[in-house]
N, C-alpha and C positions, 0 to 999 in steps of 0.2 A: 453182271454180277453176282456172284454165287451166292444163294440162299440157302439157308438154315431153317427146317421146319420143327418146334417143338410144341406139343399140344396144340397144332391146328394153327398156331401162330408163328407170325415171318419176323427173324431179325437179319438184319445184313450185318455185315462184317465191321463194315465200318462203323455202326451203330454201336455194336459189341467193343470197340474201341474206346468209342466216347463216351460211353458209361464207365469204362474201366477206367480213364483219365478222370471223370467224375468222382469215381467213389476216392482212387489215391488222392486226388484234391482235397475233397473231405476228409479223409484220414489227418494229412498232412495237415489239415488246418486246425483239424482240431485235436493233435497231436502240438503243431505249435503253440496252440491258445493255451494247453496246459503246461507247457514246459513255460510259458511269461508267466502263464497265474504263481506259478512255482518260483521262477525268476522274482515275480513282484512280491513275493509273501518274503523270498528270504532276503529282499533290499529291505523290507518292514517290520521284520521279526526283531523286536526289544526285549531287554534283558536289564532284571533289577541290580543295583549295585550295591552289595553288602557293605557294611558298617558307616553307616551314612543317618545313626539315628543313637542320638545319646540320651540319655536320663535326665526327665525334667527336673531343676533342682528343685530344692522345701522352698516354699516360700511362693513359687511362681504359679500365678493366676492364670487362665487362658481369660482374653479377652473379645477372641473370633477371631474368625477369617484375617487373613493379615490383608491390606487396601492393596486392590489389583493393581493400580495406578501408580504405586510407590515404587521406586528404584531401586535393585535390589543387584548390585556387586557382588560378584562371584569370582573362586578362582578354581578353574579345573585342574589339578596338579595328573601326569599322566608318569608311566611306569618308567623304570631304567629297559635299556634295549636288553641287558644283561643283567639281572639285579643280582643272581649268585656272582658274576664277576668283578660287580661292583663292590658287593659286602668286600670280596677276598681283597679288591685295590684297595678298599678303607682299610686294612688291615697290613699290609704289605709296604704300606710309605709309614707305617706306622714303628715298622718293624726291625732294629739297627741289623736283627739276622737275613733280613732279606734284601735280595737284588736292589727294590723296587723303592729303598727306604731311602724316605727324603725326596723321591722324583716327585715334584708336585706337577699338578697338570693348572693349564690357565683355564677358565671357563668355557673358552672357545673350544681347547683340548677336551676338555671334559662330555664337551654336547657332540660330540666327532665320535667319541669313542664311544662313550654310554649314555649316552642322552638317546631321546627316542630320538626315531629316523626320521630324516624329512618330510619322507613318506606317511608316518604315523602323525604328525604333527597336522599333513596337510588332510590328514582323512577327519580326523577329529575335528579340527576347523571348521572341515565343511560339512559334519554334520549337526553341526551345534547350530552355523548359517541358517540352516538348512530348515531347523526349528524355529527358525526367527529371533535368534539372539545375537549379540554383535560381537564378534570375537577379536581382541588386540592382537599384538603381534609376543612370540613367544619369549621367554626369559632368553638371557644371554646363556644357560645351562639347558635349556630346550625341557626343562620338567615341569613348567607349568605356562597356562592362558590366561588372561585377564579375560574377563567375560560380564557383559550385562545385560540386563531387560528388564523389563517391571515383573512385577510378580507374577502379574495374570501368565504373561510370556514364560517365567521360569515353572510356574502351577504345567501350562500349557507343555511345553520343551523336555518336562520330566517325569510328568504325569504323575506329581505328585500335589496333596494339597499343603499350602501353607499356613500355620495359623501362629497368631500375633498374642505373647505373654506379656504381664507387667512381673518383675522381678520383685524382689525383696529389697531392692536399691531404691526401686520405685522407677529404673528405667524400662524399657521395652526390648523386646526380642521377637526375631522369628525361631521359629521350630516345623520340620518337613513332617507330614505325617505319615507317612511310609517312605518305603525306600524308593531311591529316585532310580527311574526306567532312561534307559539309553538304548540307540541302533546297536543291535546285537554283531554288527561289523567294528563295533569300537569298545564294546565293555571292555575286553580285554586290556587296553591299551589306558585306560582312565582308573587313574588310582584314587584319585579323590573329586567331590566337588562341595569346595569348601562358600559355606557363606549360606548356605542353605538351613543352617542352626545357629544360631545366635543366642542361646540363652545362658553360654557359661562363657562372658568376654573378657580381655585380659585384665589382670589386674596385677598391682604388685605384690609381692612377696615378702615385704616387709611395711612394719607399723613400725610410727612415734612410739619410742620408748615408755613406762610411765615411769614417774620416781617411786625407787623404793629402797629405804634404808636396810634390807636387806641382801640387797648388792651393793651397796657402799662399799668403796675399796676402801683399806688401809692406809692411815694416813700417812705411816712410812714403807714403802715397800722394795722389801729385801732384793727383791728379784729384779729390781728397774735395769733394763739392758743400759748395755757400754754403745753411745751412739758413734758411729763413724762420719768422717768430715763429710758435709753434704746434705746427712740425712734427715727429711724433714722431722722438726720438731717445734713446740711451742714457742714463741717468740714475744718479749714483751709482756711485762707485770699484768698487766689488763687482760692482755690473751691467753696466757697461762693460768691464771687465777678464774676466766670465764671457765675454759676446758676442763679446768681440775674441779672445781664445781661440778659441771654436767656428769663429769664420769663419776663421781660420788655420791652422785646423787640419783645415779640410774644405771652404774655400773657399765657404761658403755667404755669402749678403748680407746685412745689415743692412738696419734700416727704410731710413735716407738712403739708400743704396746702390741701393734695389730703386725706391724714389721717384726717384730719379736716371735708372735703367736704363729706367723703362716713362715719362721726363717729366711729371712732376708737379709737378713746381716750378714750373711758371707758374700751376696752381690754385692753390699752397699763396700765391702772390704774388697770389692775389685773393682770398685769408684763403678757401678753399673746400677744404674738410676734408669733404665728404662731407654735411654736413646736410641734412636733409628728402631723403635717401635711403633707400631699405631695398634692400638685397642679398641674396638667396635663394641659400641652400647645400645642394648637394644632399648627402644623407650617406645611407648605408646602415646596415642591419641591423648592429648590433655596433658603429658606429664608435665613437659616446660621446665624451665628452668632459669635464674637471675643468674646474667653475667656480672650485676654488680654480687651477689652472696659466693661467686665462686671467684673472684678479686681478693674480695676480703678475708675469704677462709687461706689461701695463697699467702696472700702478706701474713699472717696469722702465723702461718708453719714456715713461712722464710722460705718460697717457692716461688722463683723468678716465672711466671708464665713467659713463651717465647711467643713470635708472632703467627698467628692461627695456628695456636696448641691445638686448641679447641674448636670443633666445625660441627654444625648440624647440618646433618644430608635428612631433607623430607622424603617422604616415601607416600604416595596418594593422597598428595593433599593435607599431610602432616606437617607437623614443624612450629615453629612459634615461641619466643620467649617471654618469661612474663614469670606471673606465680601459677604454678598448678600443684602438684603432688611431691611430697618431700623425695620420692623415690630416683628422681636424675638427677637431683644434686646430692643425693647421698652418692649415686654410684660414680658421678666424675671426681667428687671430691676423696673420696676411696680410691680411687686411682692415681689422682697425683699425690694421696696421701704414702702413697706404695711405688709408685714410678713417679715421679715427679720432672720428670725428662721425657715421657712418651707422650706421641702425639696420637688425640679424642676424637674419634669421629662418633658423634649422639646420632643416632636414627631414631626418628619418629615418625611413627606410624600414623597415616590419615584416619579418621572418625569411625571407616565402617569397616577398616582391616583387623585381621586378626596377628598372632604372632607369625605365622607363616610368612607374610608378604612380607615383612620387614626383614626376618632370619635373609628368605630370597634375598631380597636387593644387597645384603650384606655379601649373601655366597657371589651373586652377579657381578657385583663388584669388585669380589677379591682385593683390595686395599687395604684389608687389618686381619692379620694372623689370628690375631688373641680377640675373641668373641665372647664378653659378658653377658648376660640378661637377667633381670631380679624382678622379671614379670612372666607371669605364668597365663594358663585359658581357662581359670578356673580348676576348681575338682575337677582330675581327668577322670574320674566318674561318671560325669556327666559332657565329655565329651567322646562324639563318635572313633569308632576305631581308625577309619581312612584317613582322621586329621594327624594320630598319631601316626599311620604307616608312611602317609605324604613328608612331614614332618625325618622322620627317620631317614627317608629316602636323600631329602636333600640335607640331612648331617652327614652321610655317610660322602656325598658329595663335597661338602666342605673338610673334612677329612682328607680326601682326595686330593685338596686343594690348597692342602696344607692351614688349613685354620682351626684351630683350637676350641670351641664351644664349650665354655661353662655357664652353669645355671645354680643359680642360687636355690638352695634349697628352704629358704625362709622360714618366716615364722609359721607358715601353714604346714608345713612338713614335705617328702618331697614328691606327694603327689597333690598338695596345693587343698588338700579336704581336711583340715583343719584350721578352728580358727581360735586363735589366744587372747587375751586378753581383760581389759578390767573395764566393767562398763556401770556408771552408777545408776543404781535402782529410779526409774524413772519416778516415781510418786515421791521416793523417801521419806518412805513410811513404814519401815520395818520390815522387809521384804523377810519372810519363813519358809517358804516352802515355792515349789513349781514344777508345772507339766509342760510338759512338749509334744505338740501332735507335729510328729514331723511331715504330714500330708500335707500341710498349710504353709510348715514354717512357723508357725504361732506359737509363742513360750506365756504358760499361765502362771504369774508370780500371785502369792496368796499375801496381801501386806497386811499386817497385825495392826498395826496401830490405827489405819485410816478403812478397817473393816471391810476391803476391796481385793477385788483381782485385777490385776495389769494382765492385759493383751496386748501384746509386745510384738514387733515383727524380731525375728530373729538373725537379719541382718544377712550380711554377706560378705563371706573369707576378704579377711584384710580392711573391709570398713568398720570398725565399729559402729561408727553415728550413725549405720543402720537400726540399731537395737531403739527403734522407738514407739513409743505407746498406743496403738491406733483405738483402742477403748477400754473403757474399765466396766465391771461389774461389781455390781454392792452385793457384798456377802452380811453374813450374820455376824454377832459379834464375835472379835477377836479368833479372826480364821490361822486354823496350824496347820492344814496339810490340805494338798490339791493332786487328784490322780485325774488323770484322761484314760477315757475308755476304748479305746481303736475301735472294737466292732460294733461300738454304738454311736460313735464321736457327741460321745456325751462328758461334762468335765465335772467333777464331785468335790466338793468343798467342806471338810469339817469345823464346824463352827464352835468356839468351846462353851457360847450359851448351849449346846446341846441340839444343835439345827444341823442339815447339812443345806449346801444351796445347790442345784443345778441347773447347767445349762449348755443345750447343743453348740458345738463347735463350727456346725454348718453355717450360721446366721452372728458366730461370735468369731471372729478369728484376725487376722493381721490385715487383711485387706475387705472383709466384711464385717460391719458390726452394728448391722440393724436387730440383732438379737441379743444383743449385749445389757439392754436394760430392761430384758422383762424375765429375768433368770427364776427359777422353781426355790421358794423355801420350804425345806421339807421339815417338823417337829417329829417328834415320835418319843414314845414313856422308855426305848429303851437305847435311848441316847443317852448317856450320860460324859459330860467335858470330852470329846473324839478329839482325838489327835492323830490318828493315822489311820490312812485308807488305802485298799489294794482293790484292781477291778480285776476281774479273770471273766470276760464273755457278760453273761448276762447274770453273773453274782458281781456284791460290792461287800466287800470284807470292812468294818470299822472298828476301830482298837478304842474302847472306851477308857476313861480315868477309874472306873470302876473294876478295874480288870476283867473285862470281859471282850468278848468281838462280838459283833452283832452283826448277821447275814441277811441280805437283802437281796431283793429279784428283782432286777430294774431291765428296762426296754428303753425305746429312746422316748419316751414320757411318763414311765413311771416307778417310782422307787416302791417296794411293798416291803416291810420285813417280815422274815420267813422264820429264823431261829438265833442262836446265841451259844458261844462256845464261851463255857465258864475258865480261866485260866488258874494258876497255881496263886494261893492266896498270899494276899501283897503284890499282885503283879501292876504293873502301868504300863499298857502298851503304848512305845512311842513310835513304830515303825513298824509295817508290814511289807513282808513281800510274798509274790507269790510264783512259788516253785512247777511250773505249766510242765515241764519235762517228767518229774517225779509225782506229780498229784500233791506237793506239800505247801501250806503256809504258813509264812517264818514271821515270828511274833518279837521284836525287839522290847525286853524289858529294862525298861530306864532305870527304876527304881531298885532296882535286884544285880544290875549290870549283869544280864543272861539271857540268853535268845529260848524261845520255847517255838515250839510250834504242833501241827496239827493236818489232820488225812483231808486235804480239800476235796479229794474224790468219792470222798462219804460224808460230806460236810460242807453243801454249797446252796444255790440256789434251787438245785432241782434234784437233791439227795439229801436231805436231812438226818437220816438215819443210817446208823451204822451197825451191819447185821455182826453176828459174835463170828468170830475168827476163832482159827486152830492154833495152839501155842506145843511146842516141842517140850517136852519131858524131861528131867535128867537121864531117863533110857533110853530117849528118842522116840519115847512113841508119840502119836499123836491122842490126844484127846479135846472134846472143847469140853470149854468151862461155862457152867451153866450161870445164867442170868441170876442175881440176886433178887428176888423179887421183894425181900424186906428192906432193901435199901435204895427204891425206887423213890422217885421226886417226880411229884405229877404239877401240876400248875404252870404258871409264869412265872416261879422267881427266879434267882440266877445263883441257888444254892449250891451244894456239894462238894463237902471237903472229902480233904486227902484220906482214905482209910490204910486201917497198917496191919493187917490182919497174919502175919506171918511174924510173930514175936520181935518186934521191932526191926527186921529186915523190908526196907522199903521197896516194894513189887511197884508193875504198872497195871491195877487193873482194866477191867472190860468196860466200855463206859455204859452206863444205864440207860434205856432209851425208852422215849415217850412214845408208849404203845399205842394211847388215844388220838394222836396228833395236835393236842390242844396246847402243847408248851414245848420249852425249849429243850433241847438235850443237853443233859448233863455230863461232865465226863472229869471222873478221878482221878487224877494225877500227883504221883510221888514220884521224885529220883529212881535210876535205874543205877542200883549197886546189887551185883550177884554176890546171895550167903553161902556159907559152906555147903558145899554137894550141890551148889546149883549154877549150870552154865552160864556164862556170860552169851547177854541175847547177841544176834547179830546185829551188825551196825547196817544201817541204809547209808546209800554212797551221799557225801557231801554232809553226814552227822557227824557232829560232835558227840562223845562218850561224857561221862563225868557229872558233871554237876547240869548240863545242857537239860532242860524241861521240855517234857513230849504229852503234848495235848492231842489223844487221839477221841 
């Protein structure tokens, strides 16, 4: 064997080969390990899903972490394999000028052409199962997967804590604290994870109408429609009298009036009463309906119901007839009144369902080409964008299948955020003023006759029964005004006996009332039959019956008098408002039917002295008006009458200032009317000229 010498040592050629092989193996192992680590890292990379955090509704209060053992059903929605093509298809099948017009798809055809691919569905299913969740079969369209697990499993699977809240209705709901995370390999395919946030549950869009003489119909209606043969109309004296009485009392429309309002008469003239059509109604858990009520309605309007004309379809454990909301019966009866020969399928969701699941079942079944919903997800502002995106894709699928979806705007507006209705005062004791704390959903009502403030829940949209009194605060005698200071979380009440009542909203709201029993009663020599309040940060403005506005510096626990503004002679402030943008306080003078105002920037709890300001003369030059020291008032009196030093021409004087800091600021006020040769003073935006009074 040939040997090599290097530095006195010897290395055989075999040895050098072995060393070389060892080095290569080491490099290969190291490279393989690095590559494997990268692969593992890629496989375990996670990504947050946007649009999954809605707003917490007013009145919802945090209970704490959701119980980890509670079962939490979810729906994972998937994106179309080609969203742009689906959007185009939904338009094309509805466009008479398109070659695709009315070439509708079946659910299976939709799944093959626009649904997520089978590989995508399998990949998402596997990823969720690896996280410990149970995944069911995909929907017929392939757009959704039913998923279930405990709260603990869901929190771990999506890396988000889940909290429990109590809603203003008294029900409870869940909310994910952070955006959910999923594997980066499936994140682009997932449109939404529905069910993590249940703080805005489905609710009906209509409410039972209240009696209103203003809405009563005229006894003789000259525009009464001409009825077609077979058109639903009240039959029998008793039925006709009952319908007419309700219609006159509430302004509701009967069947002939409803048909006329929606121009159904041309259809009736061709004997088209909906035969051969199927209408799907979206109803939610607990809606229910009484078959007896429907039979009575049909008999009253002369409608002969066919066998199985009305069928109930349960979704995820929903269903059950009997007393429920008025919504389901109203929906069924409205369809019968307009299309008495149409078949009706009443879909009712399960207790944990959102609207998406019911709509999805209707689209998957594809047995009804007309879909009507009078329920909403609550106020859309409180619903995550992922829910709205998921519904949009589902409705595009419905359009591709030839289904028309109609959703009532309802009594709460198009977004479901308006609450309309009449609520009886909880105390029945002459409510005269109210203030709202939007952070807790609490309404504070000043009751003049009982000398109290009711602490009420704001309730929830569509359910005025939730407007209930949670507690009561004892005020002074004859409370006339109430204001909520959001920066301090305090409520102030002005009492006619010359006192203020104050309490913290943190311990006195619609869900917590422990602090309602111990309000602060504040007496002050500067209070004189106060009847108006306004709050701006640490400044409280109190309108007094003697024509002054008292100014107080307030904190979370104290209320300290600072100064006062003297209004024009004879003023009686009945309301105050602060314009924080332009720094003005506006005063409603109920005695003289006028509005007065003064500068909040230089008259507040922090700065009660107004500096002399420059005025523009008739020749456009600037000069500083000197302070008239001979007219300065000292002390704590509330005097200061208007002065007229220019030969009868009223003008705006500079305010006298209390230089020693011991008494109130006095304001000289006159009407602004330009005299001969005197230019009109420039207007401040939002301020009227003429007889309005300006207090500065």
